[in-house]
TORNU-28806 format. One record per atom (N, C-alpha, C): x, z, y. Coordinates in steps of 0.001 Angstrom, whole numbers, padded with zeros to 6 digits, always signed. Example, Ala and Ser with C-alpha at 12.3 -4.5 7.8 and 13.67 -1.06 7.14 Angstrom:
BEGIN
+013190+007800-005690/+012300+007800-004500/+013200+007800-003300/+012850+007080-002250/+013670+007140-001060/+012900+007870+000030/
END
This chain:
BEGIN
+074189-091685-025027/+073709-092846-024912/+072363-092884-026426/+071520-094271-026430/+070420-094257-027153/+070833-094710-028296/+069595-094931-029141/+069512-095491-030804/+070653-096447-030786/+071695-097542-031575/+071760-098551-031350/+070592-099874-031089/+069863-099519-031703/+068334-100650-031817/+067888-100720-030340/+068008-099882-029192/+067700-099953-027820/+069047-100625-026953/+068795-100481-025927/+069418-100817-024884/+070327-099360-024675/+071734-099376-024646/+072138-098141-024942/+072467-097954-023324/+072407-096605-022958/+073367-096011-021607/+074293-094784-022411/+074860-094907-020908/+076369-093942-020887/+075682-092535-020861/+075505-091657-020872/+075154-090216-021142/+076048-089646-021729/+077109-089317-020484/+078042-088219-020297/+078163-086512-020752/+076644-086019-020785/+076311-084584-021319/+076156-084884-022743/+075191-085724-023309/+075032-085793-024622/+076436-086311-025556/+077346-087386-024777/+078585-087555-025454/+079648-086102-025233/+079607-085455-024308/+080407-084144-024567/+079817-083476-025554/+078173-083202-025500/+077905-082193-026284/+078077-082541-027861/+078231-083414-028280/+078492-083878-029474/+079858-083697-029984/+080768-084128-028899/+082179-083620-029404/+082521-082595-029358/+081958-081525-028630/+081976-080274-028865/+081554-079369-030077/+080878-080429-030880/+080599-079945-032455/+081677-080719-033351/+082609-081495-032715/+084146-082262-033702/+085032-080743-033139/+085842-081299-034440/+086941-080078-034760/+088108-080530-033388/+088914-080133-033032/+089740-080207-031804/+090673-082039-032304/+091201-082048-033643/+091726-083254-033538/+090650-084257-033350/+089662-084470-033905/+088572-085237-033960/+088378-085376-032487/+088193-084088-032062/+087651-084424-030342/+088785-085972-029709/+090160-085257-030266/+091438-085735-029557/+091223-087302-029539/+090878-087736-031162/+090790-088751-031687/+089770-089876-031361/+088745-089313-030921/+088031-089775-029663/+088114-090231-028757/+088864-089160-027769/+089375-090063-026410/+090576-090528-026740/+091471-090631-027285/+092790-091433-027396/+091684-092898-028370/+091025-093045-028543/+090560-094226-028900/+090085-095125-028023/+089497-094277-027367/+088583-094950-025931/+089989-095337-025394/+090844-094617-025102/+092475-095037-024252/+092883-096352-025187/+093159-096014-026332/+093629-097282-026976/+092854-098612-026344/+091636-098372-026680/+090494-100015-026236/+091438-100384-024864/+091279-099500-024173/+091658-099749-022569/+093042-100456-022687/+094446-100085-023464/+095136-100084-023226/+096127-101071-022783/+094953-102529-023267/+095801-103964-023432/+095532-103795-021885/+094253-103275-020946/+093976-103762-019783/+095195-103719-018745/+095854-102271-019337/+096555-101881-018206/+098286-102947-018525/+098323-103632-019765/+099412-104303-020191/+099193-105654-018785/+097481-106282-018632/+097141-107289-018116/+097506-107024-016652/+097183-105925-016019/+097871-104874-014872/+098933-105240-014614/+099567-104817-015438/+101590-104798-015143/+101900-106594-014986/+101266-107331-015640/+101465-108232-015684/+101322-109602-014595/+100086-108920-014014/+099550-109873-013262/+100173-109210-012230/+100398-107712-011731/+100703-106982-010584/+102344-107201-010209/+102782-107144-011627/+103972-106934-011589/+105038-105521-011335/+103666-104613-011624/+103830-103162-011294/+103863-102426-012517/+104606-101293-012374/+103727-100456-013660/+104644-100412-014868/+104700-099367-016522/+105158-099429-017046/+104435-099612-018755/+104571-100322-019297/+103186-100911-020504/+104011-099905-021551/+105083-100292-021814/+105776-099357-022754/+105742-098139-022713/+106144-097672-021459/+105676-096184-021391/+104661-095818-021595/+103477-096152-021725/+101939-095805-021627/+102089-096147-022949/+102443-096772-023794/+102224-097128-025022/+102714-095995-025566/+103887-095597-025251/+104594-094545-025637/+103856-093372-025757/+103017-092693-024950/+102459-091988-024522/+100986-091546-025656/+100525-092560-025888/+099066-092648-026762/+100149-092774-028069/+100895-093148-028496/+101544-093077-029854/+102328-091662-029720/+102539-091080-029219/+102881-090083-029255/+101640-088873-029539/+100354-089469-028974/+099449-088737-029479/+098518-089028-030935/+098924-090219-031432/+098290-090287-032246/+099399-090028-033538/+101290-089919-033481/+101420-089214-033810/+101549-087415-034394/+100581-087152-033409/+100302-085928-033690/+099317-085515-033916/+098247-086335-033963/+096781-086474-034993/+097577-086870-036135/+098592-087652-036432/+098727-087956-037869/+099748-086423-038661/+099800-085569-038001/+100414-084746-038573/+102112-084016-038022/+102339-084495-037198/+103605-084722-036844/+103560-084176-035504/+103154-082357-035270/+102713-082150-033917/+103960-082647-032778/+103668-082398-031693/+104118-082682-030585/+104312-081472-030133/+105121-080694-029617/+105075-079523-028579/+104519-079579-027260/+103575-078393-026691/+103273-078637-025872/+103631-079145-024242/+105033-078713-024327/+105915-079377-023428/+105862-080896-023226/+105880-081339-024432/+105627-082371-024163/+104719-083369-023932/+103937-083255-024368/+102085-083638-023955/+101965-083507-022593/+102520-081858-022268/+102184-081964-020999/+103390-082703-019708/+104605-083263-019951/+105395-084051-019519/+104782-085398-019647/+104109-085502-020520/+103407-087255-020714/+102105-087342-019801/+101447-086233-019817/+100030-085850-019288/+100749-086513-017594/+102049-085410-017316/+101857-085505-015852/+102658-086942-015697/+103404-087322-016285/+103987-088962-015997/+103113-089902-015766/+101765-089495-016835/+100773-090400-016930/+099674-090329-015381/+099656-089504-015135/+099174-089032-013917/+100115-089608-012898/+101261-089663-012790/+101901-090229-011170/+101799-091769-011811/+101361-092346-012693/+101447-093462-012602/+100380-094041-011922/+099237-094092-012339/+098142-094255-011565/+098102-094396-010208/+098302-093801-008926/+098541-094206-008144/+099295-095691-007574/+100488-095842-008784/+101203-097048-008354/+100657-098040-008932/+099995-097839-010046/+098886-098936-010107/+098175-099384-008978/+097520-098816-008449/+096405-098848-007525/+097363-099812-006472/+098645-099382-005816/+099196-100244-004846/+098624-101224-004472/+098683-101400-003257/+097844-102810-002836/+099392-103816-002427/+098549-105334-002511/+100046-105707-002222/+099510-107279-001512/+100741-107860-000511/+099915-108512+000405/+099751-109780-000030/+098526-110305+000229/+097935-111615-000299/+097674-110967-001883/+097167-110221-002266/+097056-109692-003556/+095993-110627-003903/+095425-111649-005705/+095086-112046-005966/+093833-111869-006160/+092807-112228-006692/+091750-111764-007105/+091841-110903-008397/+092896-112190-009160/+093097-111069-010705/+093773-109663-010457/+094509-110000-009452/+095169-108519-009101/+093906-107293-009152/+093354-107727-008441/+092128-106329-007648/+091267-106131-009411/+091382-107461-009809/+090088-107014-011244/+091318-105977-012109/+092115-106545-012229/+093381-105768-013372/+093607-104243-012660/+093826-104616-011632/+094337-103284-011304/+093427-102126-011785/+091766-102370-010991/+090955-101372-011381/+091040-101007-013220/+091097-101931-013570/+091000-101581-015409/+092293-101434-015769/+093403-101034-015180/+094417-100550-015127/+094459-098884-015047/+093287-098886-013771/+093705-097470-013583/+092657-096771-014548/+091485-097621-014786/+090948-096933-015873/+091515-096597-016946/+092587-097364-017675/+093108-097214-018915/+094094-096389-018996/+094976-095650-017630/+096177-094658-017377/+095080-093057-017509/+093744-093574-016828/+092987-092222-016406/+092149-091970-018258/+091939-092737-018695/+091581-092476-020027/+092668-092011-020795/+094013-092280-020648/+094663-091867-021397/+095219-090513-021012/+094979-090291-019555/+095621-088954-018721/+094314-087837-019614/+093341-088228-019520/+091959-086979-020422/+092214-087313-021873/+092499-088321-022846/+092942-087834-023777/+094248-086924-023964/+095576-087209-023173/+096242-086176-023422/+095957-084733-022821/+095263-084552-021775/+094502-083018-021350/+093498-082898-022153/+092586-083738-023225/+092209-083039-024150/+092831-082166-025274/+094264-082847-025487/+095119-082257-026682/+095479-081356-026290/+095820-080970-024585/+096574-080051-024376/+095510-078853-024073/+094141-078772-023806/+093038-077518-023275/+092039-077561-024552/+091951-078833-025032/+090441-078961-026330/+089414-079213-025610/+089333-079297-024652/+087785-079531-023479/+087276-081000-024006/+085792-080514-024312/+085256-082018-024980/+085243-082469-023702/+084530-082205-022429/+084704-082701-021329/+085569-083601-021200/+086706-083577-021533/+088232-084481-021236/+087854-085271-022117/+087639-085472-023294/+086961-086650-024492/+085996-087353-023461/+085174-086745-023371/+084034-087195-022764/+084098-088552-021183/+085296-087655-020379/+085619-088235-019101/+086033-090027-019593/+087064-089586-020554/+087659-090716-021147/+086819-092156-021945/+086179-091111-022702/+084293-092531-022895/+084106-093201-021408/+083961-092261-020505/+083441-092984-019452/+084268-093960-018500/+085548-093729-018717/+086176-094632-017826/+086543-095818-018680/+085983-095874-020295/+085890-097404-020609/+085060-097711-020092/+083892-097411-020571/+082398-097841-019363/+082693-098351-018259/+083660-097692-017179/+083344-098083-016364/+084372-099046-015773/+085534-099132-016569/+086046-100153-016721/+085558-101799-016874/+084514-101852-018005/+084019-102844-018307/+083100-103377-017318/+082324-102067-016610/+081116-102298-015378/+081908-103007-014225/+082844-102414-014174/+083775-103001-012798/+083832-104614-013022/+084691-104990-014440/+084715-105961-014466/+083692-106968-014473/+082353-106781-014942/+081499-107719-014874/+080788-108063-013592/+080793-106880-012968/+080384-106769-011613/+081373-107924-010813/+083010-108117-010924/+083371-108756-010103/+084200-109701-010466/+083500-110468-012010/+083479-111714-012453/+082473-112393-012278/+081339-111728-012571/+080250-112135-012506/+079530-112440-010923/+080222-112106-010147/+079527-111763-008629/+078255-111322-008442/+078500-109923-009375/+076967-109415-009258/+076521-108559-007866/+075617-108740-007387/+075288-107752-006047/+074390-106819-006320/+075108-105842-006547/+074690-104640-006883/+073270-104085-006125/+073329-104611-004929/+071812-104032-003758/+071119-104515-004174/+071132-105948-005329/+069968-106327-005569/+068942-105952-006774/+067641-105445-006531/+067088-105109-007311/+067057-105442-008733/+067390-104821-009989/+067692-105680-011062/+069074-105765-011605/+069963-105985-010943/+071445-106445-010998/+072150-105090-011925/+071586-104198-011502/+072402-102943-012564/+071944-103171-013419/+070820-102850-013829/+070281-103161-015507/+070665-104666-015730/+071154-105671-015116/+071888-106891-015604/+072836-106631-016191/+073968-106112-015483/+075406-105597-015829/+075181-104284-016966/+074649-103797-017047/+073619-102412-017813/+073993-103445-019310/+073115-104106-019438/+072774-105151-020870/+073726-106055-021161/+074604-106274-020323/+075966-107478-020386/+076625-107025-021751/+076274-108066-023140/+077378-107471-024269/+078321-107194-024310/+079803-107522-023433/+080623-106270-023670/+080443-104618-023360/+079638-104577-022598/+079187-102998-022218/+078347-102207-023602/+077412-103275-024162/+076649-102991-025521/+077595-102753-026486/+078434-103684-026653/+079734-103481-027295/+080540-101929-027832/+080793-101815-026399/+081247-100734-026379/+080830-099402-026158/+079342-099130-026065/+078539-098372-026173/+078600-097899-027866/+078266-099080-028564/+078016-098772-029896/+079220-098616-030253/+080419-099110-029876/+081788-098360-030632/+081715-097150-030358/+081784-096827-029584/+081802-094561-029135/+080738-094461-029866/+079198-095131-029704/+078397-094332-030649/+078826-094305-031921/+079637-095392-032603/+079964-095068-034295/+080968-094157-034227/+081790-094315-033384/+082985-093311-033277/+082836-091990-033674/+082087-091534-032342/+081095-089917-032185/+080676-089327-033768/+079711-090477-034169/+078971-090282-035459/+079932-090235-036599/+080792-091066-036624/+081220-091000-037928/+082324-089537-037742/+082532-089329-036793/+083666-088109-036278/+083024-087058-036669/+082009-086786-035822/+081396-085629-036367/+080703-085046-037280/+080539-086164-038489/+080302-086095-039516/+081279-086131-040668/+082351-086255-040419/+083905-086524-040990/+084066-087437-041979/+083615-089114-041539/+083057-090194-042359/+084131-091027-042140/+085029-090249-041385/+086334-091754-041188/+087445-090717-040852/+088899-091171-041177/+090033-091203-041522/+090405-090718-039596/+091654-090151-039301/+091760-089970-037770/+092894-091473-037757/+093329-091659-038817/+094601-093274-039056/+093421-094146-038877/+092002-094562-039731/+091239-095184-039249/+090526-095665-037994/+090290-094962-037672/+090224-094498-036031/+091328-095131-034802/+092349-094610-035577/+093669-095583-034591/+093486-097550-034759/+093558-097375-036438/+093415-098621-036482/+092801-099720-035842/+091614-098849-035857/+090580-099946-035390/+090563-099963-034020/+090464-099025-033457/+090727-099216-031956/+092010-100397-031074/+092617-100344-031966/+093944-100948-031776/+093692-102619-032242/+092820-103002-033045/+092170-103960-033005/+090811-104386-032141/+090238-103722-031719/+089491-103763-030563/+089432-103871-029434/+091293-103435-029495/+091426-103262-027873/+091431-104898-027066/+091483-106041-028401/+091691-107458-028038/+090266-108029-027096/+088968-107457-027848/+088096-107674-027588/+087301-107166-026382/+088064-105965-026077/+087263-105031-024823/+087216-105819-023924/+087770-106574-023429/+087550-107240-022260/+087886-108766-022812/+087517-109874-022178/+088174-110900-022431/+089863-111418-021457/+090488-112452-022042/+091546-111915-021707/+091789-112564-020291/+091319-112954-019654/+091213-113397-017928/+089773-113851-017583/+089770-113069-016207/+088037-113687-015819/+088327-115376-015455/+087501-115533-015197/+087139-117179-014990/+087524-117522-013597/
END
C-alpha cells in the first residue's frame, strides 16, 4: 500500500512482509481487526437473506479477542471455531428463488466477513503472516464488490477500475489498515485499543444499505 498522501493500492505481499515483522499476537490482532470491521456486514447478510447465525460468528471473533487479552483458548477450541466458520461460508452463499438485489450484494459481503474471520482464526493456529494478509484482502474485496454493484460500475470500460480504487470507502479502509499495521509494528498501540477501534469503525465500513 502507498503512503497515505497518495492514492493507496492493496499490495498483499507488502502487507505480508510487514506482518512478518510483528509478534504473533499483533499479527493476529491485525487480522481480527479486519474481520471485526467486516462482521457487521455479515449481520446485514443474515437479516436480508434470513440465513446464517451472526451471534455464533460474533462469538468466534470474541473468543479470539479474549485469547489476545490473555485468556488463552485451547488450540482445539480455535480449531473448532475455524472449522465451523468455514462451514458457514457456503451456507451464507446459498442462492434463493427470487433473491433481491440487496440479497446478492450482502451475501458477498457476508462471505468476505466469514472468510476474514476464518483467516484470523487460522493465523492464530499457525502464526502465518499470509493468513493475516488474506484477512486484509477480504476487507478490500468486500468494499470493491459493494462499490461495483451499488454504483453500476462497468469494469470492462477503461478507467472504471481506477474509479473504484479511488472510492472513499476503499481509500478509508486502506488508511485504517496502514494505520493498524504501522502502530502494531511499532508497538505503539494496545491490542485492546485495536479491538475497540475496529468495533467502532465497523459501522462506517459500508453504508447501512445500498441505494
